[in-house]
Phi, psi and omega in degrees: 000316178297323182295317179296324179299314182291325179292315179296320179296317180295316179296321178296317179294319178296319178296319179296317178295321180294318178288328178297319179294323178293323178291331183286340180290138179273146179291142179281125180298147180287164177297327179296320179293320179294315181292331177297323177280317183296331179295338183267005180236153177252152179296136179284342183264307181275143182274130176057038177244121178298147185295331184286342181245356182284139184258007182286161179294324179299318180291324177298320178293320178297317179297322177293323177295320177298317179300318179296315181296319178297322178295331178279355177098010179289149175271167179298320180294321178295321180292317178297319178296321178300311181293323178294323177293318182287318191240358180096165184291348182293342180276351180276139179286336178237119182297147179296145183273074178205156178061220181288346179296341177299333179300328179297329183268339185261315188297312181302315177296324179295316178296324177297316179297318178297318178297319178295319179297315180296318178297318178299314180295322180294316179294321179296320180289333177288334181279339180289147176294141182280124177275148183285120179241027185284341180093351178288167177295120177261163175252139177277177182301337180278350178095004179269152180288142176260127183293146179270139186268342183272127183296322180297317179292327177296318179295321179295320178298318180296319179295321178294322179292326179293325184281348182277000000 
């Protein structure tokens, strides 16, 4: 009886240790979780290629490193900061909002507003009636001739009147 007790106790302890080891294993992050982070990083080898679609060996290693970091409990921001520290801000898909990088966020909207203003003014000027700037004698609203100020145009007017 004592012997059976010790056997059951030993088997129970082994089962407990075996299940304890299974609980200690961290879950492997899915490919979707890895790609969600990799999509926010650029390949260090290929120019302007997101890490989630790059086929180089370096990118495959980076994705495995991302998988490892996610399994250790790192957040996406911590992983991006790690890669930016290691390889520089050029690996980030979105530049950090500090220093001169603010220009990336400010200049395009300002240029859009300026373009809309110029377009508005151009359309507005097209709708106005065109005033005669030919230099010929114009008539004012009363029907009287307005004198021309340019001497050359005055001579041309005189020559035209002689030929009529």
